[in-house]
C-alpha positions in Angstrom: 0.0 0.0 0.0 1.2 3.5 -0.8 1.9 6.1 1.9 -1.2 7.5 3.4 -2.2 11.1 3.2 -3.4 12.2 6.7 -7.1 12.8 7.2 -8.0 16.1 8.9 -9.7 15.9 12.3 -12.1 18.7 11.2 -13.2 16.6 8.2 -13.9 13.6 10.5 -15.9 15.9 12.9 -18.0 17.2 10.0 -18.6 13.7 8.7 -19.7 12.6 12.2 -22.3 15.4 12.3 -23.4 14.4 8.8 -23.9 10.8 10.0 -25.9 11.8 13.0 -28.2 14.2 11.1 -30.4 11.2 10.4 -31.6 9.4 7.4 -29.6 6.9 5.4 -26.1 8.4 5.5 -22.7 6.8 5.2 -19.1 8.1 5.3 -15.7 6.6 4.5 -12.1 7.7 4.9 -9.9 7.0 1.9 -6.6 5.8 3.2 -4.7 6.9 0.1 -5.9 10.5 -0.2 -7.1 11.3 3.4 -10.4 12.5 2.0 -13.7 11.8 3.6 -16.4 10.5 1.2 -20.1 10.9 2.1 -23.2 9.3 0.7 -26.9 9.7 1.3 -29.8 8.3 -0.6 -31.7 11.4 0.3 -29.4 14.0 -1.2 -27.8 14.2 -4.7 -25.1 16.8 -3.8 -22.3 14.3 -3.3 -20.0 12.9 -5.9 -20.7 9.3 -6.9 -18.8 6.8 -4.8 -15.8 5.0 -6.2 -16.6 1.5 -7.6 -14.2 0.0 -5.1 -15.7 1.6 -2.0 -16.0 -1.8 -0.4 -12.2 -2.3 -0.6 -11.3 -2.3 3.1 -7.6 -1.8 2.2 -8.5 1.6 0.6 -11.6 2.8 2.5 -12.7 2.6 6.1 -16.4 3.3 7.0 -16.7 6.0 9.6 -18.8 5.0 12.7 -21.5 7.2 14.0 -21.6 8.8 17.5 -23.5 5.9 19.0 -20.9 3.4 17.7 -18.2 5.6 19.4 -20.2 5.7 22.7 -20.7 9.4 22.3 -24.4 9.4 23.0 -26.0 8.5 26.2 -22.8 7.2 27.8 -21.1 10.5 27.2 -24.0 12.5 28.8 -24.0 10.2 31.8 -20.2 10.5 32.3 -20.5 14.3 32.1 -23.2 14.3 34.7 -21.3 11.9 36.9 -18.0 14.0 36.8 -19.3 17.5 36.3 -22.7 17.6 38.0 -22.6 14.7 40.5 -25.6 16.1 42.4 -27.7 15.7 39.3 -26.4 12.3 38.2 -29.4 10.2 39.3 -31.8 12.7 37.7 -29.8 12.5 34.4 -29.9 8.7 34.6 -33.7 8.8 34.9 -33.9 11.2 32.0 -32.1 8.9 29.7 -34.5 6.0 30.4 -37.2 7.8 28.4 -37.6 9.4 25.0 -36.6 13.0 24.6 -33.8 12.8 27.0 -31.4 15.2 25.2 -33.9 18.0 25.4 -34.4 17.5 29.1 -30.7 17.1 29.6 -29.9 20.3 27.8 -32.6 22.1 29.9 -31.0 20.8 33.0 -27.5 22.0 31.8 -29.0 25.4 31.0 -30.5 25.7 34.5 -27.1 24.8 36.0 -25.2 27.2 33.7 -23.3 24.2 32.4 -24.3 24.2 28.7 -21.1 25.8 27.5 -19.1 23.4 29.6 -21.0 20.4 28.2 -20.4 21.6 24.6 -16.7 22.0 25.3 -16.4 18.6 27.0 -18.5 16.9 24.3 -16.2 18.4 21.6 -13.1 17.2 23.5 -14.4 13.7 24.0 -15.5 13.5 20.4 -12.0 14.4 19.2 -10.4 11.9 21.5 -12.8 9.2 20.3 -12.0 10.0 16.7 -8.2 10.0 17.5 -8.6 6.5 19.0 -10.7 5.3 16.1 -8.0 6.5 13.7 -5.3 4.7 15.7 -7.4 1.5 15.8 -7.9 1.6 12.0 -4.3 2.6 11.1 -5.4 6.0 9.7 -2.9 8.8 9.8 -4.5 11.9 11.4 -3.7 15.5 10.8 -4.8 17.8 13.6 
């Protein structure tokens, strides 16, 4: 295999947002070029995928936030470490639908929304770094 071109962390973050926007979305990292390819059956704005997209030696499918444990587990960890007095309340929230709206309301009431967004961003970047390392993908910060 030829030398890899590093993939930009910002491109991975954007692709993760794309994957979590809903619908039938997929994203891959091209090991050779470092580009992130996106596909959605709902939108025509993306270039056609290469014929060899299934070649695992060249392309790696990007996981979504849930696959990276960046959903409920992340919110619970934030509550446990940053708002310990609210941890049980947050656990209860996440046992029902609509948990994120209630969670964000709680964060707003505790003036912790900015801290959550910063912490979530840092944890997301760390998870993406680990995913790259696990998949032998060179990362450019």
